[in-house]
DRENPA-3360 file (N, C-alpha, C; in nm, 2 decimals, always signed):
BEGIN
1 = XXXXXXXX = -0.23/+1.47/+0.59/-0.33/+1.57/+0.62/-0.27/+1.70/+0.66 ~ -0.16/+1.70/+0.74/-0.09/+1.82/+0.78/-0.04/+1.90/+0.67 ~ +0.01/+1.83/+0.56/+0.06/+1.91/+0.45/-0.04/+1.99/+0.38 ~ -0.16/+1.94/+0.37/-0.27/+2.01/+0.31/-0.31/+2.13/+0.39 ~ -0.31/+2.12/+0.52/-0.34/+2.23/+0.61/-0.23/+2.34/+0.59 ~ -0.11/+2.30/+0.58/+0.00/+2.40/+0.56/-0.02/+2.47/+0.43 ~ -0.05/+2.39/+0.32/-0.07/+2.46/+0.19/-0.19/+2.56/+0.20 ~ -0.30/+2.52/+0.26/-0.41/+2.61/+0.27/-0.37/+2.73/+0.35;
9 = XXXXXXXX = -0.30/+2.72/+0.46/-0.26/+2.83/+0.54/-0.17/+2.93/+0.46 ~ -0.08/+2.87/+0.38/+0.01/+2.95/+0.29/-0.07/+3.03/+0.19 ~ -0.17/+2.96/+0.13/-0.25/+3.03/+0.03/-0.33/+3.15/+0.09 ~ -0.38/+3.12/+0.21/-0.46/+3.23/+0.28/-0.37/+3.34/+0.31 ~ -0.25/+3.31/+0.36/-0.15/+3.42/+0.40/-0.11/+3.50/+0.27 ~ -0.09/+3.43/+0.16/-0.05/+3.50/+0.04/-0.17/+3.59/-0.01 ~ -0.29/+3.54/+0.00/-0.40/+3.63/-0.03/-0.41/+3.75/+0.05 ~ -0.40/+3.74/+0.18/-0.41/+3.85/+0.27/-0.29/+3.95/+0.26;
17 = XXXXXXXX = -0.17/+3.89/+0.23/-0.05/+3.98/+0.21/-0.07/+4.06/+0.08 ~ -0.11/+4.00/-0.02/-0.12/+4.08/-0.15/-0.23/+4.19/-0.13 ~ -0.34/+4.16/-0.06/-0.44/+4.26/-0.04/-0.39/+4.37/+0.05 ~ -0.31/+4.34/+0.15/-0.25/+4.44/+0.24/-0.16/+4.53/+0.16 ~ -0.08/+4.48/+0.07/+0.01/+4.56/-0.01/-0.07/+4.65/-0.11 ~ -0.18/+4.59/-0.16/-0.26/+4.67/-0.25/-0.32/+4.80/-0.18 ~ -0.37/+4.77/-0.06/-0.43/+4.88/+0.02/-0.32/+4.98/+0.06 ~ -0.21/+4.93/+0.09/-0.10/+5.02/+0.14/-0.04/+5.11/+0.03;
25 = XXXXXXXX = -0.06/+5.07/-0.10/+0.01/+5.14/-0.21/-0.09/+5.21/-0.30 ~ -0.22/+5.17/-0.30/-0.31/+5.22/-0.40/-0.43/+5.28/-0.32 ~ -0.50/+5.38/-0.39/-0.62/+5.43/-0.34/-0.73/+5.35/-0.42 ~ -0.85/+5.34/-0.36/-0.96/+5.28/-0.43/-0.99/+5.34/-0.57 ~ -0.99/+5.25/-0.67/-1.00/+5.29/-0.81/-0.87/+5.33/-0.88 ~ -0.76/+5.33/-0.80/-0.63/+5.37/-0.86/-0.57/+5.24/-0.92 ~ -0.50/+5.26/-1.03/-0.43/+5.15/-1.10/-0.28/+5.17/-1.11 ~ -0.21/+5.05/-1.11/-0.06/+5.06/-1.13/-0.03/+4.95/-1.24;
33 = XXXXXXXX = +0.01/+5.00/-1.35/+0.03/+4.91/-1.47/+0.16/+4.84/-1.46 ~ +0.15/+4.70/-1.47/+0.27/+4.62/-1.47/+0.32/+4.58/-1.61 ~ +0.23/+4.54/-1.69/+0.26/+4.51/-1.83/+0.16/+4.60/-1.91 ~ +0.22/+4.69/-1.98/+0.14/+4.79/-2.05/+0.04/+4.73/-2.15 ~ -0.09/+4.76/-2.13/-0.20/+4.71/-2.21/-0.24/+4.57/-2.19 ~ -0.18/+4.50/-2.09/-0.21/+4.36/-2.07/-0.25/+4.34/-1.92 ~ -0.17/+4.38/-1.82/-0.20/+4.35/-1.68/-0.16/+4.47/-1.59 ~ -0.24/+4.49/-1.50/-0.22/+4.60/-1.40/-0.29/+4.57/-1.27;
41 = XXXXXXXX = -0.25/+4.64/-1.16/-0.31/+4.63/-1.03/-0.42/+4.74/-1.03 ~ -0.54/+4.71/-1.00/-0.65/+4.81/-0.98/-0.72/+4.78/-0.85 ~ -0.71/+4.87/-0.76/-0.77/+4.85/-0.63/-0.92/+4.88/-0.63 ~ -1.01/+4.78/-0.61/-1.15/+4.80/-0.59/-1.20/+4.73/-0.47 ~ -1.32/+4.78/-0.42/-1.38/+4.71/-0.31/-1.50/+4.64/-0.36 ~ -1.50/+4.51/-0.35/-1.60/+4.42/-0.41/-1.69/+4.37/-0.29 ~ -1.82/+4.41/-0.30/-1.92/+4.36/-0.20/-2.00/+4.24/-0.25 ~ -1.96/+4.18/-0.36/-2.03/+4.06/-0.41/-1.94/+3.94/-0.39;
49 = XXXXXXXX = -1.97/+3.84/-0.48/-1.89/+3.72/-0.48/-1.77/+3.73/-0.57 ~ -1.72/+3.62/-0.61/-1.59/+3.62/-0.69/-1.62/+3.70/-0.82 ~ -1.52/+3.78/-0.86/-1.53/+3.86/-0.98/-1.64/+3.97/-0.97 ~ -1.68/+4.00/-0.85/-1.78/+4.11/-0.83/-1.93/+4.06/-0.86 ~ -1.95/+3.93/-0.87/-2.09/+3.89/-0.90/-2.18/+3.91/-0.78 ~ -2.30/+3.96/-0.81/-2.41/+3.97/-0.71/-2.36/+4.06/-0.59 ~ -2.33/+4.18/-0.62/-2.28/+4.27/-0.51/-2.40/+4.30/-0.42 ~ -2.37/+4.36/-0.30/-2.47/+4.40/-0.20/-2.54/+4.28/-0.14;
57 = XXXXXXXX = -2.47/+4.16/-0.14/-2.53/+4.05/-0.07/-2.43/+3.98/+0.02 ~ -2.38/+4.07/+0.11/-2.27/+4.02/+0.20/-2.31/+3.90/+0.28 ~ -2.42/+3.91/+0.35/-2.45/+3.80/+0.45/-2.49/+3.67/+0.38 ~ -2.54/+3.68/+0.26/-2.57/+3.56/+0.18/-2.45/+3.49/+0.15 ~ -2.35/+3.56/+0.11/-2.22/+3.50/+0.08/-2.15/+3.45/+0.20 ~ -2.16/+3.52/+0.31/-2.10/+3.47/+0.43/-2.16/+3.33/+0.47 ~ -2.29/+3.32/+0.47/-2.36/+3.20/+0.50/-2.32/+3.09/+0.41 ~ -2.32/+3.11/+0.28/-2.29/+3.01/+0.18/-2.15/+2.97/+0.19;
65 = XXXXXXXX = -2.06/+3.07/+0.21/-1.91/+3.03/+0.22/-1.89/+2.95/+0.34 ~ -1.95/+2.98/+0.45/-1.93/+2.90/+0.57/-1.98/+2.76/+0.56 ~ -2.10/+2.75/+0.50/-2.16/+2.62/+0.47/-2.07/+2.53/+0.38 ~ -2.02/+2.59/+0.27/-1.94/+2.52/+0.18/-1.81/+2.48/+0.24 ~ -1.74/+2.56/+0.32/-1.61/+2.53/+0.38/-1.64/+2.42/+0.48 ~ -1.74/+2.43/+0.56/-1.77/+2.33/+0.66/-1.80/+2.20/+0.60 ~ -1.87/+2.20/+0.49/-1.90/+2.07/+0.42/-1.78/+2.01/+0.36 ~ -1.69/+2.09/+0.31/-1.56/+2.03/+0.25/-1.48/+1.97/+0.36;
73 = XXXXXXXX = -1.46/+2.05/+0.47/-1.38/+2.00/+0.59/-1.44/+1.87/+0.64 ~ -1.57/+1.86/+0.66/-1.63/+1.74/+0.70/-1.61/+1.62/+0.61 ~ -1.62/+1.65/+0.48/-1.60/+1.54/+0.38/-1.45/+1.49/+0.39 ~ -1.36/+1.58/+0.40/-1.21/+1.54/+0.41/-1.19/+1.46/+0.53 ~ -1.24/+1.51/+0.65/-1.21/+1.44/+0.77/-1.29/+1.30/+0.78 ~ -1.40/+1.30/+0.72/-1.49/+1.18/+0.73/-1.44/+1.07/+0.63 ~ -1.41/+1.11/+0.51/-1.38/+1.01/+0.41/-1.23/+1.00/+0.37 ~ -1.15/+1.10/+0.41/-1.01/+1.11/+0.38/-0.97/+1.06/+0.24;
81 = XXXXXXXX = -1.01/+1.14/+0.14/-0.98/+1.10/+0.00/-0.83/+1.08/-0.02 ~ -0.80/+0.98/-0.10/-0.66/+0.95/-0.13/-0.61/+1.01/-0.26 ~ -0.70/+1.06/-0.34/-0.66/+1.12/-0.46/-0.59/+1.26/-0.44 ~ -0.47/+1.28/-0.49/-0.40/+1.41/-0.47/-0.48/+1.52/-0.55 ~ -0.54/+1.48/-0.66/-0.61/+1.58/-0.74/-0.73/+1.63/-0.66 ~ -0.80/+1.54/-0.60/-0.91/+1.58/-0.51/-0.87/+1.67/-0.40 ~ -0.76/+1.63/-0.33/-0.72/+1.70/-0.21/-0.66/+1.84/-0.26 ~ -0.60/+1.85/-0.37/-0.55/+1.97/-0.42/-0.66/+2.07/-0.45;
89 = XXXXXXXX = -0.77/+2.02/-0.52/-0.88/+2.10/-0.56/-0.95/+2.15/-0.43 ~ -0.98/+2.06/-0.34/-1.05/+2.10/-0.22/-0.97/+2.20/-0.13 ~ -0.84/+2.18/-0.13/-0.76/+2.27/-0.05/-0.76/+2.41/-0.11 ~ -0.75/+2.42/-0.24/-0.76/+2.55/-0.31/-0.90/+2.62/-0.28 ~ -1.00/+2.54/-0.29/-1.14/+2.60/-0.27/-1.15/+2.65/-0.13 ~ -1.11/+2.57/-0.03/-1.12/+2.61/+0.11/-1.03/+2.73/+0.14 ~ -0.91/+2.73/+0.09/-0.82/+2.85/+0.11/-0.88/+2.97/+0.05 ~ -0.93/+2.96/-0.07/-0.99/+3.08/-0.14/-1.12/+3.13/-0.06;
97 = XXXXXXXX = -1.20/+3.04/-0.02/-1.32/+3.07/+0.06/-1.28/+3.14/+0.19 ~ -1.18/+3.09/+0.26/-1.14/+3.15/+0.39/-1.08/+3.29/+0.36 ~ -1.00/+3.30/+0.26/-0.94/+3.43/+0.23/-1.04/+3.54/+0.21 ~ -1.14/+3.52/+0.13/-1.25/+3.62/+0.10/-1.34/+3.64/+0.22 ~ -1.36/+3.53/+0.30/-1.44/+3.54/+0.42/-1.38/+3.63/+0.52 ~ -1.25/+3.63/+0.53/-1.18/+3.72/+0.63/-1.21/+3.86/+0.59 ~ -1.20/+3.89/+0.46/-1.23/+4.03/+0.42/-1.38/+4.07/+0.45 ~ -1.47/+3.98/+0.42/-1.61/+4.02/+0.45/-1.64/+4.04/+0.59;
105 = XXXXXXXX = -1.58/+3.96/+0.68/-1.60/+3.97/+0.82/-1.53/+4.09/+0.88 ~ -1.41/+4.12/+0.83/-1.33/+4.23/+0.88/-1.36/+4.36/+0.82 ~ -1.39/+4.36/+0.69/-1.41/+4.49/+0.62/-1.55/+4.51/+0.57 ~ -1.63/+4.41/+0.55/-1.76/+4.42/+0.49/-1.76/+4.41/+0.34 ~ -1.64/+4.40/+0.28/-1.62/+4.38/+0.14/-1.49/+4.31/+0.11 ~ -1.47/+4.27/-0.02/-1.35/+4.20/-0.06/-1.26/+4.29/-0.14 ~ -1.13/+4.28/-0.11/-1.04/+4.36/-0.19/-1.00/+4.29/-0.31 ~ -1.02/+4.35/-0.43/-0.98/+4.29/-0.56/-0.88/+4.38/-0.62;
113 = XXXXXXXX = -0.78/+4.33/-0.69/-0.68/+4.41/-0.75/-0.61/+4.35/-0.88 ~ -0.63/+4.23/-0.91/-0.58/+4.17/-1.03/-0.66/+4.21/-1.15 ~ -0.60/+4.28/-1.24/-0.68/+4.34/-1.35/-0.61/+4.31/-1.49 ~ -0.67/+4.21/-1.56/-0.62/+4.18/-1.70/-0.69/+4.27/-1.79 ~ -0.62/+4.36/-1.86/-0.69/+4.46/-1.94/-0.66/+4.44/-2.09 ~ -0.61/+4.33/-2.13/-0.57/+4.31/-2.27/-0.69/+4.30/-2.36 ~ -0.80/+4.24/-2.31/-0.92/+4.23/-2.39/-1.04/+4.29/-2.31 ~ -1.05/+4.42/-2.31/-1.15/+4.48/-2.22/-1.30/+4.45/-2.26;
121 = XXXXXXXX = -1.32/+4.41/-2.39/-1.45/+4.38/-2.43/-1.49/+4.24/-2.40 ~ -1.39/+4.15/-2.38/-1.42/+4.01/-2.34/-1.40/+3.99/-2.19 ~ -1.31/+4.06/-2.13/-1.28/+4.04/-1.98/-1.27/+4.17/-1.91 ~ -1.36/+4.19/-1.82/-1.37/+4.32/-1.75/-1.37/+4.30/-1.60 ~ -1.35/+4.18/-1.55/-1.35/+4.15/-1.41/-1.22/+4.17/-1.34 ~ -1.22/+4.22/-1.22/-1.10/+4.24/-1.14/-1.12/+4.14/-1.02 ~ -1.01/+4.07/-0.99/-1.02/+3.96/-0.89/-0.90/+3.96/-0.80 ~ -0.89/+3.86/-0.72/-0.77/+3.85/-0.62/-0.72/+3.70/-0.62;
129 = XXXXXXXX = -0.63/+3.68/-0.53/-0.57/+3.55/-0.52/-0.67/+3.45/-0.47 ~ -0.75/+3.48/-0.37/-0.86/+3.39/-0.32/-0.95/+3.35/-0.44 ~ -0.99/+3.44/-0.52/-1.08/+3.41/-0.63/-1.01/+3.31/-0.72 ~ -0.88/+3.33/-0.75/-0.81/+3.24/-0.84/-0.80/+3.10/-0.78 ~ -0.78/+3.09/-0.65/-0.78/+2.96/-0.58/-0.91/+2.89/-0.60 ~ -1.02/+2.96/-0.58/-1.16/+2.90/-0.59/-1.18/+2.85/-0.73 ~ -1.15/+2.93/-0.83/-1.17/+2.89/-0.97/-1.08/+2.78/-1.01 ~ -0.95/+2.78/-0.98/-0.86/+2.67/-1.02/-0.90/+2.54/-0.95;
137 = XXXXXXXX = -0.94/+2.55/-0.82/-0.98/+2.44/-0.74/-1.11/+2.37/-0.80 ~ -1.20/+2.46/-0.84/-1.32/+2.41/-0.90/-1.30/+2.34/-1.03 ~ -1.21/+2.40/-1.11/-1.17/+2.34/-1.24/-1.10/+2.20/-1.22 ~ -1.01/+2.19/-1.12/-0.95/+2.06/-1.10/-1.05/+1.96/-1.05 ~ -1.14/+2.00/-0.96/-1.24/+1.90/-0.92/-1.33/+1.85/-1.03 ~ -1.37/+1.94/-1.12/-1.44/+1.90/-1.24/-1.36/+1.81/-1.32 ~ -1.23/+1.83/-1.34/-1.15/+1.74/-1.42/-1.14/+1.61/-1.35 ~ -1.13/+1.60/-1.22/-1.13/+1.47/-1.15/-1.26/+1.39/-1.18;
145 = XXXXXXXX = -1.37/+1.46/-1.17/-1.50/+1.39/-1.19/-1.51/+1.33/-1.33 ~ -1.46/+1.41/-1.43/-1.46/+1.36/-1.57/-1.37/+1.24/-1.58 ~ -1.25/+1.25/-1.53/-1.15/+1.13/-1.54/-1.21/+1.01/-1.46 ~ -1.27/+1.03/-1.35/-1.32/+0.92/-1.27/-1.44/+0.85/-1.35 ~ -1.52/+0.94/-1.42/-1.63/+0.88/-1.49/-1.58/+0.80/-1.61 ~ -1.47/+0.84/-1.68/-1.41/+0.77/-1.79/-1.35/+0.64/-1.74 ~ -1.29/+0.64/-1.62/-1.23/+0.52/-1.57/-1.33/+0.42/-1.53 ~ -1.44/+0.47/-1.47/-1.55/+0.37/-1.43/-1.61/+0.31/-1.55;
153 = XXXXXXXX = -1.63/+0.39/-1.66/-1.69/+0.34/-1.78/-1.60/+0.23/-1.84 ~ -1.47/+0.25/-1.84/-1.37/+0.15/-1.90/-1.37/+0.02/-1.81 ~ -1.38/+0.04/-1.68/-1.38/-0.08/-1.60/-1.50/-0.16/-1.61 ~ -1.61/-0.09/-1.64/-1.74/-0.16/-1.66/-1.74/-0.24/-1.79 ~ -1.68/-0.18/-1.89/-1.67/-0.26/-2.02/-1.58/-0.38/-2.01 ~ -1.46/-0.36/-1.93/-1.37/-0.47/-1.92/-1.42/-0.58/-1.84 ~ -1.50/-0.55/-1.73/-1.56/-0.65/-1.65/-1.67/-0.73/-1.72 ~ -1.74/-0.67/-1.81/-1.84/-0.74/-1.88/-1.79/-0.85/-1.98;
161 = XXXXXXXX = -1.67/-0.82/-2.04/-1.60/-0.92/-2.13/-1.67/-0.92/-2.26 ~ -1.59/-0.97/-2.37/-1.65/-0.98/-2.50/-1.76/-1.08/-2.51 ~ -1.86/-1.06/-2.58/-1.97/-1.15/-2.60/-1.95/-1.22/-2.73 ~ -1.99/-1.35/-2.74/-1.99/-1.43/-2.86/-2.12/-1.40/-2.94 ~ -2.14/-1.47/-3.05/-2.25/-1.45/-3.13/-2.38/-1.48/-3.07 ~ -2.38/-1.57/-2.96/-2.51/-1.60/-2.90/-2.54/-1.51/-2.78 ~ -2.45/-1.42/-2.76/-2.47/-1.32/-2.65/-2.45/-1.38/-2.51 ~ -2.37/-1.49/-2.50/-2.35/-1.56/-2.38/-2.24/-1.49/-2.30;
169 = XXXXXXXX = -2.15/-1.42/-2.37/-2.04/-1.35/-2.30/-1.92/-1.44/-2.28 ~ -1.93/-1.57/-2.33/-1.82/-1.66/-2.32/-1.70/-1.62/-2.41 ~ -1.74/-1.57/-2.53/-1.64/-1.53/-2.63/-1.59/-1.65/-2.70 ~ -1.50/-1.63/-2.80/-1.45/-1.75/-2.87/-1.36/-1.84/-2.79 ~ -1.36/-1.97/-2.82/-1.28/-2.06/-2.75/-1.14/-2.06/-2.81 ~ -1.04/-2.06/-2.73/-0.90/-2.05/-2.78/-0.87/-2.18/-2.86 ~ -0.78/-2.16/-2.96/-0.74/-2.28/-3.04/-0.66/-2.37/-2.96 ~ -0.69/-2.50/-2.98/-0.62/-2.61/-2.91/-0.68/-2.65/-2.78;
177 = XXXXXXXX = -0.78/-2.58/-2.74/-0.85/-2.62/-2.61/-0.94/-2.73/-2.64 ~ -0.96/-2.81/-2.53/-1.04/-2.93/-2.55/-1.19/-2.89/-2.56 ~ -1.26/-2.96/-2.65/-1.40/-2.93/-2.67/-1.48/-3.05/-2.61 ~ -1.58/-3.02/-2.54/-1.66/-3.13/-2.48/-1.74/-3.21/-2.60 ~ -1.74/-3.34/-2.58/-1.81/-3.43/-2.68/-1.95/-3.44/-2.64 ~ -2.05/-3.39/-2.72/-2.19/-3.40/-2.68/-2.24/-3.54/-2.66 ~ -2.17/-3.64/-2.72/-2.21/-3.78/-2.71/-2.17/-3.84/-2.57 ~ -2.06/-3.78/-2.52/-2.01/-3.84/-2.39/-2.03/-3.75/-2.27;
185 = XXXXXXXX = -2.08/-3.63/-2.30/-2.09/-3.54/-2.19/-2.20/-3.59/-2.09 ~ -2.16/-3.60/-1.96/-2.25/-3.64/-1.86/-2.25/-3.79/-1.85 ~ -2.17/-3.87/-1.93/-2.17/-4.01/-1.92/-2.13/-4.07/-2.05 ~ -2.12/-4.21/-2.06/-2.09/-4.27/-2.19/-2.21/-4.26/-2.28 ~ -2.18/-4.24/-2.41/-2.29/-4.22/-2.50/-2.36/-4.35/-2.53 ~ -2.28/-4.47/-2.51/-2.35/-4.60/-2.55/-2.44/-4.65/-2.44 ~ -2.41/-4.61/-2.32/-2.49/-4.65/-2.21/-2.52/-4.54/-2.11 ~ -2.59/-4.44/-2.15/-2.61/-4.33/-2.06/-2.68/-4.36/-1.94;
193 = XXXXXXXX = -2.76/-4.47/-1.93/-2.84/-4.50/-1.82/-2.77/-4.59/-1.72 ~ -2.65/-4.64/-1.75/-2.58/-4.73/-1.67/-2.47/-4.66/-1.59 ~ -2.42/-4.73/-1.49/-2.32/-4.68/-1.41/-2.18/-4.69/-1.48 ~ -2.08/-4.63/-1.42/-1.95/-4.63/-1.48/-1.89/-4.77/-1.49 ~ -1.92/-4.86/-1.39/-1.86/-4.99/-1.39/-1.93/-5.07/-1.50 ~ -2.06/-5.06/-1.52/-2.13/-5.13/-1.63/-2.08/-5.09/-1.76 ~ -2.06/-4.96/-1.78/-2.01/-4.91/-1.91/-1.87/-4.96/-1.95 ~ -1.79/-4.96/-1.84/-1.65/-4.99/-1.87/-1.62/-5.14/-1.89;
201 = XXXXXXXX = -1.68/-5.21/-1.79/-1.65/-5.36/-1.80/-1.77/-5.45/-1.81 ~ -1.88/-5.39/-1.81/-2.00/-5.47/-1.82/-2.04/-5.52/-1.68 ~ -2.15/-5.59/-1.66/-2.19/-5.63/-1.53/-2.14/-5.77/-1.50 ~ -2.11/-5.80/-1.37/-2.07/-5.93/-1.33/-2.18/-6.03/-1.33 ~ -2.15/-6.14/-1.38/-2.25/-6.25/-1.39/-2.26/-6.34/-1.27 ~ -2.18/-6.30/-1.17/-2.18/-6.39/-1.06/-2.06/-6.48/-1.06 ~ -2.00/-6.51/-1.17/-1.89/-6.60/-1.18/-1.76/-6.53/-1.21 ~ -1.76/-6.39/-1.20/-1.64/-6.31/-1.21/-1.61/-6.28/-1.36;
209 = XXXXXXXX = -1.69/-6.32/-1.45/-1.67/-6.29/-1.59/-1.74/-6.17/-1.64 ~ -1.68/-6.08/-1.70/-1.75/-5.96/-1.75/-1.85/-5.99/-1.85 ~ -1.96/-5.92/-1.85/-2.06/-5.93/-1.95/-2.13/-6.06/-1.95 ~ -2.12/-6.14/-1.84/-2.20/-6.26/-1.83/-2.14/-6.38/-1.92 ~ -2.02/-6.36/-1.98/-1.96/-6.46/-2.06/-1.88/-6.56/-1.97 ~ -1.89/-6.69/-2.01/-1.81/-6.79/-1.93/-1.67/-6.80/-1.98 ~ -1.58/-6.83/-1.89/-1.44/-6.85/-1.94/-1.43/-6.98/-2.02 ~ -1.33/-6.99/-2.11/-1.31/-7.11/-2.19/-1.30/-7.23/-2.10;
217 = XXXXXX = -1.37/-7.34/-2.15/-1.36/-7.46/-2.08/-1.45/-7.48/-1.97 ~ -1.52/-7.37/-1.93/-1.61/-7.38/-1.82/-1.74/-7.43/-1.88 ~ -1.80/-7.52/-1.81/-1.93/-7.57/-1.85/-1.99/-7.64/-1.73 ~ -2.10/-7.71/-1.76/-2.17/-7.78/-1.65/-2.10/-7.91/-1.62 ~ -2.08/-7.95/-1.50/-2.01/-8.08/-1.47/-2.10/-8.19/-1.49 ~ -2.05/-8.29/-1.55/-2.13/-8.41/-1.57/-2.12/-8.50/-1.45;
% end
């Protein structure tokens, strides 16, 4: 658990440091091109959510961000997920939420500066490190849910087993295995209503001879 707290703290620190450097070196609306025609730093003040969505709703996003972060922290402490993918995604989301929340509480707006300008007609949003953490974390969480759904579906199919033609689920009987004899199942087919001793050796006649037969030479005494 400590390692995830350290990772979250490092991400928040990186977000705040990059924002500090942006403010220290650029004026609002000013740009500094890093890769000509592809990527540049453009300092803007965003009063909305990630990528400038729904501006002028500062308190709404403060409440939603606080509730989301608190819910994730409670979930992690309560259930302690063992999946690294889940923990990575949740750590990124929490770190990004905290990074932007610091800006909203301290400044009343969020500092954005990452500007990909290669395709201005397709991509016009300017964002920051915290936004990137939230988006990547959400994508990883969605990936985990898809993988978990596929895994559960496979386990369900494997547990049900192959069904035979009668739909019993027993499947085909392996070659060489013993097959039950319907004539002898549940007892001897010749004497199903008699006990084992009667079927095997017949009933005693009182003189120790099986089946009531007398031994040779035995007869009535004159």
